[in-house]
NUDREN-977727 format. One record per residue: x, y, z of N, C-alpha, C in turn; residue number from 1; chain. Coordinates in Angstrom, 3 decimals. Example, Ala and Ser with C-alpha at 12.3 -4.5 7.8 and 13.67 -1.06 7.14 Angstrom:
# residues 2
nunu nc1 13.190; nc2 -5.690; nc3 7.800; cac1 12.300; cac2 -4.500; cac3 7.800; cc1 13.200; cc2 -3.300; cc3 7.800; nr 1; kette A
nunu nc1 12.850; nc2 -2.250; nc3 7.080; cac1 13.670; cac2 -1.060; cac3 7.140; cc1 12.900; cc2 0.030; cc3 7.870; nr 2; kette A
# end
This chain:
# residues 96
nunu nc1 0.788; nc2 -0.975; nc3 0.211; cac1 0.028; cac2 -0.096; cac3 0.361; cc1 0.492; cc2 1.144; cc3 0.290; nr 1; kette A
nunu nc1 1.876; nc2 1.537; nc3 -0.610; cac1 3.078; cac2 2.596; cac3 -0.529; cc1 1.900; cc2 3.930; cc3 -1.644; nr 2; kette A
nunu nc1 2.351; nc2 5.314; nc3 -1.091; cac1 1.804; cac2 5.849; cac3 -1.444; cc1 0.543; cc2 6.004; cc3 -0.697; nr 3; kette A
nunu nc1 0.229; nc2 4.840; nc3 0.471; cac1 -0.929; cac2 5.831; cac3 0.392; cc1 -0.879; cc2 6.059; cc3 2.196; nr 4; kette A
nunu nc1 -2.425; nc2 7.010; nc3 2.035; cac1 -2.347; cac2 7.904; cac3 3.672; cc1 -2.426; cc2 6.281; cc3 4.677; nr 5; kette A
nunu nc1 -1.617; nc2 7.523; nc3 5.765; cac1 -2.100; cac2 6.485; cac3 6.765; cc1 -3.165; cc2 6.101; cc3 7.092; nr 6; kette A
nunu nc1 -4.118; nc2 4.781; nc3 7.806; cac1 -4.855; cac2 5.014; cac3 8.135; cc1 -4.540; cc2 4.778; cc3 9.728; nr 7; kette A
nunu nc1 -5.331; nc2 5.710; nc3 10.795; cac1 -5.255; cac2 5.528; cac3 12.376; cc1 -6.122; cc2 4.186; cc3 13.104; nr 8; kette A
nunu nc1 -5.467; nc2 4.118; nc3 14.009; cac1 -6.334; cac2 2.955; cac3 14.950; cc1 -6.012; cc2 1.878; cc3 15.050; nr 9; kette A
nunu nc1 -6.435; nc2 0.798; nc3 15.584; cac1 -5.844; cac2 -0.495; cac3 15.645; cc1 -5.686; cc2 -1.869; cc3 14.176; nr 10; kette A
nunu nc1 -5.054; nc2 -2.440; nc3 13.993; cac1 -4.979; cac2 -3.209; cac3 12.623; cc1 -4.690; cc2 -4.472; cc3 13.154; nr 11; kette A
nunu nc1 -5.505; nc2 -5.423; nc3 12.578; cac1 -5.187; cac2 -6.615; cac3 12.674; cc1 -3.686; cc2 -7.058; cc3 11.988; nr 12; kette A
nunu nc1 -2.936; nc2 -7.802; nc3 12.562; cac1 -2.163; cac2 -8.361; cac3 12.220; cc1 -1.223; cc2 -9.620; cc3 12.087; nr 13; kette A
nunu nc1 -0.759; nc2 -10.297; nc3 11.566; cac1 -0.830; cac2 -12.098; cac3 11.748; cc1 1.461; cc2 -11.837; cc3 12.345; nr 14; kette A
nunu nc1 1.763; nc2 -12.753; nc3 13.012; cac1 3.919; cac2 -12.963; cac3 12.591; cc1 2.779; cc2 -14.445; cc3 12.841; nr 15; kette A
nunu nc1 4.083; nc2 -14.799; nc3 11.732; cac1 4.134; cac2 -16.487; cac3 11.289; cc1 6.024; cc2 -16.888; cc3 10.994; nr 16; kette A
nunu nc1 5.735; nc2 -17.677; nc3 10.958; cac1 7.479; cac2 -17.764; cac3 10.117; cc1 7.443; cc2 -17.606; cc3 8.717; nr 17; kette A
nunu nc1 6.537; nc2 -16.831; nc3 7.467; cac1 6.318; cac2 -16.805; cac3 7.168; cc1 6.358; cc2 -14.997; cc3 7.102; nr 18; kette A
nunu nc1 6.718; nc2 -14.701; nc3 8.158; cac1 6.778; cac2 -13.279; cac3 8.192; cc1 5.336; cc2 -12.619; cc3 9.167; nr 19; kette A
nunu nc1 5.759; nc2 -11.277; nc3 8.758; cac1 4.654; cac2 -10.580; cac3 9.276; cc1 3.596; cc2 -10.140; cc3 8.172; nr 20; kette A
nunu nc1 2.449; nc2 -10.246; nc3 8.569; cac1 1.275; cac2 -10.260; cac3 7.709; cc1 -0.095; cc2 -8.785; cc3 8.237; nr 21; kette A
nunu nc1 -0.247; nc2 -7.988; nc3 7.477; cac1 -1.105; cac2 -6.734; cac3 8.147; cc1 -2.319; cc2 -6.652; cc3 7.311; nr 22; kette A
nunu nc1 -3.310; nc2 -7.177; nc3 8.221; cac1 -4.834; cac2 -7.045; cac3 7.716; cc1 -5.066; cc2 -5.132; cc3 7.320; nr 23; kette A
nunu nc1 -5.479; nc2 -4.494; nc3 6.589; cac1 -5.549; cac2 -3.333; cac3 6.440; cc1 -7.632; cc2 -2.779; cc3 7.291; nr 24; kette A
nunu nc1 -8.014; nc2 -2.098; nc3 7.349; cac1 -9.311; cac2 -2.138; cac3 7.850; cc1 -9.749; cc2 -0.800; cc3 6.809; nr 25; kette A
nunu nc1 -11.253; nc2 -1.650; nc3 6.363; cac1 -11.695; cac2 -0.595; cac3 4.816; cc1 -12.692; cc2 0.137; cc3 5.752; nr 26; kette A
nunu nc1 -11.921; nc2 1.212; nc3 5.258; cac1 -12.069; cac2 2.431; cac3 6.069; cc1 -13.593; cc2 3.414; cc3 5.083; nr 27; kette A
nunu nc1 -14.416; nc2 3.151; nc3 4.875; cac1 -15.650; cac2 3.963; cac3 4.070; cc1 -15.616; cc2 5.262; cc3 4.246; nr 28; kette A
nunu nc1 -15.914; nc2 5.992; nc3 3.943; cac1 -15.839; cac2 7.771; cac3 3.974; cc1 -17.786; cc2 7.372; cc3 3.289; nr 29; kette A
nunu nc1 -17.896; nc2 8.958; nc3 4.495; cac1 -19.524; cac2 8.831; cac3 4.574; cc1 -19.720; cc2 9.589; cc3 3.074; nr 30; kette A
nunu nc1 -20.989; nc2 9.411; nc3 3.037; cac1 -21.359; cac2 9.937; cac3 2.103; cc1 -21.270; cc2 9.111; cc3 0.589; nr 31; kette A
nunu nc1 -20.409; nc2 7.699; nc3 0.299; cac1 -20.523; cac2 7.210; cac3 -1.177; cc1 -21.753; cc2 6.005; cc3 -1.576; nr 32; kette A
nunu nc1 -22.346; nc2 6.014; nc3 -2.617; cac1 -23.129; cac2 5.679; cac3 -3.039; cc1 -23.176; cc2 4.355; cc3 -2.525; nr 33; kette A
nunu nc1 -23.974; nc2 3.208; nc3 -2.727; cac1 -24.788; cac2 2.001; cac3 -2.666; cc1 -24.690; cc2 1.898; cc3 -3.723; nr 34; kette A
nunu nc1 -23.955; nc2 0.091; nc3 -4.116; cac1 -24.360; cac2 -0.723; cac3 -4.832; cc1 -24.576; cc2 -1.902; cc3 -4.568; nr 35; kette A
nunu nc1 -25.977; nc2 -2.281; nc3 -4.059; cac1 -26.134; cac2 -3.668; cac3 -3.446; cc1 -26.443; cc2 -4.826; cc3 -4.090; nr 36; kette A
nunu nc1 -26.437; nc2 -4.460; nc3 -5.551; cac1 -25.228; cac2 -5.915; cac3 -6.212; cc1 -24.034; cc2 -6.548; cc3 -5.944; nr 37; kette A
nunu nc1 -23.519; nc2 -5.293; nc3 -6.160; cac1 -21.730; cac2 -5.294; cac3 -5.889; cc1 -21.665; cc2 -5.659; cc3 -4.021; nr 38; kette A
nunu nc1 -22.571; nc2 -5.979; nc3 -2.970; cac1 -22.520; cac2 -5.735; cac3 -2.170; cc1 -21.322; cc2 -4.623; cc3 -1.049; nr 39; kette A
nunu nc1 -21.425; nc2 -3.494; nc3 -1.699; cac1 -20.387; cac2 -1.925; cac3 -1.075; cc1 -20.948; cc2 -1.699; cc3 0.326; nr 40; kette A
nunu nc1 -20.884; nc2 -1.863; nc3 1.416; cac1 -20.547; cac2 -0.409; cac3 2.625; cc1 -20.638; cc2 0.413; cc3 2.210; nr 41; kette A
nunu nc1 -22.030; nc2 1.400; nc3 3.455; cac1 -21.866; cac2 2.607; cac3 2.429; cc1 -21.935; cc2 2.756; cc3 3.964; nr 42; kette A
nunu nc1 -21.455; nc2 4.437; nc3 3.856; cac1 -22.261; cac2 5.603; cac3 5.201; cc1 -23.651; cc2 5.994; cc3 5.548; nr 43; kette A
nunu nc1 -24.062; nc2 5.463; nc3 4.875; cac1 -25.067; cac2 5.915; cac3 4.930; cc1 -26.171; cc2 5.113; cc3 5.675; nr 44; kette A
nunu nc1 -26.802; nc2 4.056; nc3 4.616; cac1 -27.261; cac2 2.576; cac3 4.860; cc1 -25.988; cc2 2.064; cc3 6.311; nr 45; kette A
nunu nc1 -27.751; nc2 1.848; nc3 7.202; cac1 -26.798; cac2 1.448; cac3 9.069; cc1 -27.882; cc2 0.731; cc3 8.944; nr 46; kette A
nunu nc1 -27.494; nc2 -1.120; nc3 9.985; cac1 -27.846; cac2 -1.695; cac3 9.858; cc1 -28.177; cc2 -1.611; cc3 11.512; nr 47; kette A
nunu nc1 -29.412; nc2 -1.764; nc3 12.242; cac1 -29.653; cac2 -1.787; cac3 13.958; cc1 -29.019; cc2 -2.044; cc3 14.790; nr 48; kette A
nunu nc1 -28.265; nc2 -2.465; nc3 14.923; cac1 -27.562; cac2 -3.761; cac3 16.611; cc1 -28.474; cc2 -4.350; cc3 17.711; nr 49; kette A
nunu nc1 -29.912; nc2 -3.582; nc3 17.459; cac1 -30.831; cac2 -4.000; cac3 18.540; cc1 -31.241; cc2 -3.779; cc3 19.601; nr 50; kette A
nunu nc1 -29.808; nc2 -2.281; nc3 20.032; cac1 -29.769; cac2 -1.702; cac3 21.385; cc1 -29.948; cc2 -0.417; cc3 21.090; nr 51; kette A
nunu nc1 -30.415; nc2 0.462; nc3 21.234; cac1 -31.160; cac2 1.822; cac3 21.056; cc1 -29.791; cc2 2.822; cc3 21.703; nr 52; kette A
nunu nc1 -29.234; nc2 2.448; nc3 22.787; cac1 -28.317; cac2 2.977; cac3 23.090; cc1 -27.250; cc2 3.114; cc3 22.084; nr 53; kette A
nunu nc1 -27.216; nc2 2.001; nc3 21.797; cac1 -26.076; cac2 1.274; cac3 21.268; cc1 -25.552; cc2 2.489; cc3 19.529; nr 54; kette A
nunu nc1 -26.759; nc2 1.939; nc3 19.153; cac1 -27.281; cac2 2.414; cac3 17.900; cc1 -27.103; cc2 3.794; cc3 17.598; nr 55; kette A
nunu nc1 -27.784; nc2 4.937; nc3 18.847; cac1 -27.740; cac2 6.332; cac3 18.494; cc1 -26.095; cc2 6.544; cc3 18.992; nr 56; kette A
nunu nc1 -25.466; nc2 5.869; nc3 19.544; cac1 -23.622; cac2 5.355; cac3 19.707; cc1 -22.683; cc2 6.345; cc3 18.434; nr 57; kette A
nunu nc1 -23.464; nc2 5.014; nc3 17.799; cac1 -22.891; cac2 5.031; cac3 16.222; cc1 -23.162; cc2 4.781; cc3 15.094; nr 58; kette A
nunu nc1 -24.136; nc2 6.644; nc3 15.438; cac1 -24.671; cac2 7.382; cac3 14.038; cc1 -26.043; cc2 6.406; cc3 13.534; nr 59; kette A
nunu nc1 -26.567; nc2 5.727; nc3 14.366; cac1 -28.059; cac2 5.238; cac3 13.501; cc1 -27.995; cc2 3.344; cc3 13.767; nr 60; kette A
nunu nc1 -26.758; nc2 3.297; nc3 13.947; cac1 -26.170; cac2 1.084; cac3 13.610; cc1 -25.238; cc2 1.546; cc3 13.460; nr 61; kette A
nunu nc1 -25.336; nc2 -0.112; nc3 12.825; cac1 -23.354; cac2 -0.186; cac3 11.666; cc1 -23.346; cc2 -0.063; cc3 11.301; nr 62; kette A
nunu nc1 -22.754; nc2 0.851; nc3 9.742; cac1 -22.572; cac2 0.969; cac3 8.684; cc1 -22.934; cc2 -0.220; cc3 8.303; nr 63; kette A
nunu nc1 -24.062; nc2 -0.401; nc3 6.777; cac1 -23.656; cac2 -1.620; cac3 5.895; cc1 -22.841; cc2 -2.627; cc3 5.766; nr 64; kette A
nunu nc1 -23.073; nc2 -3.716; nc3 5.328; cac1 -21.156; cac2 -4.018; cac3 5.185; cc1 -20.727; cc2 -5.038; cc3 5.982; nr 65; kette A
nunu nc1 -20.334; nc2 -3.523; nc3 7.188; cac1 -19.081; cac2 -4.078; cac3 7.710; cc1 -19.209; cc2 -4.865; cc3 9.276; nr 66; kette A
nunu nc1 -17.924; nc2 -5.219; nc3 9.019; cac1 -17.655; cac2 -6.148; cac3 10.081; cc1 -16.704; cc2 -6.084; cc3 11.550; nr 67; kette A
nunu nc1 -17.702; nc2 -6.173; nc3 12.489; cac1 -17.206; cac2 -5.516; cac3 14.175; cc1 -16.804; cc2 -7.163; cc3 14.845; nr 68; kette A
nunu nc1 -16.214; nc2 -6.820; nc3 15.724; cac1 -15.567; cac2 -7.878; cac3 16.132; cc1 -15.991; cc2 -7.287; cc3 17.865; nr 69; kette A
nunu nc1 -16.467; nc2 -7.930; nc3 18.265; cac1 -16.443; cac2 -7.774; cac3 19.939; cc1 -15.564; cc2 -8.691; cc3 21.146; nr 70; kette A
nunu nc1 -15.382; nc2 -8.402; nc3 21.751; cac1 -14.263; cac2 -8.591; cac3 22.960; cc1 -14.846; cc2 -8.291; cc3 24.581; nr 71; kette A
nunu nc1 -14.382; nc2 -8.971; nc3 24.747; cac1 -14.119; cac2 -8.885; cac3 26.539; cc1 -14.167; cc2 -9.942; cc3 26.714; nr 72; kette A
nunu nc1 -13.957; nc2 -9.807; nc3 28.413; cac1 -13.656; cac2 -11.341; cac3 29.782; cc1 -15.119; cc2 -11.571; cc3 29.283; nr 73; kette A
nunu nc1 -15.625; nc2 -12.895; nc3 30.496; cac1 -16.624; cac2 -13.571; cac3 30.498; cc1 -17.866; cc2 -12.494; cc3 30.814; nr 74; kette A
nunu nc1 -18.841; nc2 -12.960; nc3 31.083; cac1 -19.607; cac2 -12.553; cac3 31.934; cc1 -19.704; cc2 -10.550; cc3 31.230; nr 75; kette A
nunu nc1 -18.795; nc2 -10.486; nc3 29.847; cac1 -19.359; cac2 -9.301; cac3 29.475; cc1 -20.242; cc2 -8.010; cc3 29.124; nr 76; kette A
nunu nc1 -21.052; nc2 -9.681; nc3 28.964; cac1 -21.953; cac2 -9.117; cac3 27.580; cc1 -21.978; cc2 -9.256; cc3 25.760; nr 77; kette A
nunu nc1 -20.836; nc2 -10.099; nc3 25.901; cac1 -21.343; cac2 -10.788; cac3 24.345; cc1 -21.601; cc2 -11.180; cc3 23.758; nr 78; kette A
nunu nc1 -22.072; nc2 -12.180; nc3 24.050; cac1 -22.997; cac2 -13.007; cac3 23.866; cc1 -24.670; cc2 -12.074; cc3 24.245; nr 79; kette A
nunu nc1 -25.110; nc2 -11.706; nc3 24.774; cac1 -26.036; cac2 -10.860; cac3 24.596; cc1 -26.642; cc2 -10.606; cc3 23.653; nr 80; kette A
nunu nc1 -25.269; nc2 -9.364; nc3 23.305; cac1 -25.010; cac2 -8.308; cac3 22.332; cc1 -25.236; cc2 -8.908; cc3 20.867; nr 81; kette A
nunu nc1 -25.045; nc2 -10.256; nc3 21.066; cac1 -24.894; cac2 -10.730; cac3 19.293; cc1 -26.068; cc2 -10.788; cc3 18.891; nr 82; kette A
nunu nc1 -26.888; nc2 -11.973; nc3 20.039; cac1 -28.304; cac2 -12.508; cac3 20.622; cc1 -29.669; cc2 -11.044; cc3 20.115; nr 83; kette A
nunu nc1 -28.723; nc2 -10.302; nc3 20.789; cac1 -29.851; cac2 -8.580; cac3 19.916; cc1 -29.662; cc2 -7.799; cc3 18.642; nr 84; kette A
nunu nc1 -28.091; nc2 -7.600; nc3 18.437; cac1 -28.259; cac2 -8.316; cac3 17.167; cc1 -29.168; cc2 -8.965; cc3 15.701; nr 85; kette A
nunu nc1 -29.142; nc2 -10.385; nc3 15.855; cac1 -29.443; cac2 -11.585; cac3 15.460; cc1 -31.234; cc2 -11.221; cc3 15.570; nr 86; kette A
nunu nc1 -32.038; nc2 -10.541; nc3 16.768; cac1 -32.756; cac2 -10.799; cac3 16.855; cc1 -33.550; cc2 -9.455; cc3 16.410; nr 87; kette A
nunu nc1 -32.752; nc2 -8.859; nc3 16.350; cac1 -33.347; cac2 -7.227; cac3 15.378; cc1 -33.322; cc2 -7.770; cc3 13.913; nr 88; kette A
nunu nc1 -32.341; nc2 -8.209; nc3 13.727; cac1 -31.934; cac2 -8.705; cac3 12.001; cc1 -33.324; cc2 -9.823; cc3 11.796; nr 89; kette A
nunu nc1 -34.024; nc2 -10.250; nc3 12.884; cac1 -34.994; cac2 -11.286; cac3 12.417; cc1 -36.294; cc2 -10.396; cc3 12.189; nr 90; kette A
nunu nc1 -36.062; nc2 -9.787; nc3 12.559; cac1 -37.233; cac2 -8.751; cac3 13.213; cc1 -37.763; cc2 -8.073; cc3 11.783; nr 91; kette A
nunu nc1 -36.892; nc2 -8.027; nc3 11.908; cac1 -36.648; cac2 -6.859; cac3 10.285; cc1 -36.526; cc2 -8.279; cc3 9.220; nr 92; kette A
nunu nc1 -36.893; nc2 -9.355; nc3 9.061; cac1 -36.891; cac2 -9.900; cac3 7.826; cc1 -35.479; cc2 -10.395; cc3 7.969; nr 93; kette A
nunu nc1 -34.592; nc2 -9.977; nc3 8.161; cac1 -33.267; cac2 -10.432; cac3 7.380; cc1 -32.770; cc2 -11.982; cc3 7.555; nr 94; kette A
nunu nc1 -32.304; nc2 -12.754; nc3 6.932; cac1 -31.489; cac2 -13.540; cac3 6.992; cc1 -30.079; cc2 -13.449; cc3 8.728; nr 95; kette A
nunu nc1 -30.568; nc2 -14.119; nc3 9.359; cac1 -30.134; cac2 -14.558; cac3 10.169; cc1 -29.665; cc2 -15.832; cc3 10.563; nr 96; kette A
# end
């Protein structure tokens, strides 16, 4: 990715006997158009997380097409959050 601007924040990487492999984050600029046939994520379409307060913090939900990794110790609510996300998708008629 030589010549590209830096993307601040945390990045996933793997160190193995083959060296270091960095997995760049997908950063979508606000206001990009959607091409649903290509399943391109945008800043406009949002997917509800099923938790109104969290949706508000995320500006209306998770941007469509994004992946979200939820980490935390046992009992912190990861499974409950995932269940609420799936239940909200089912309520809206999405395959879950």
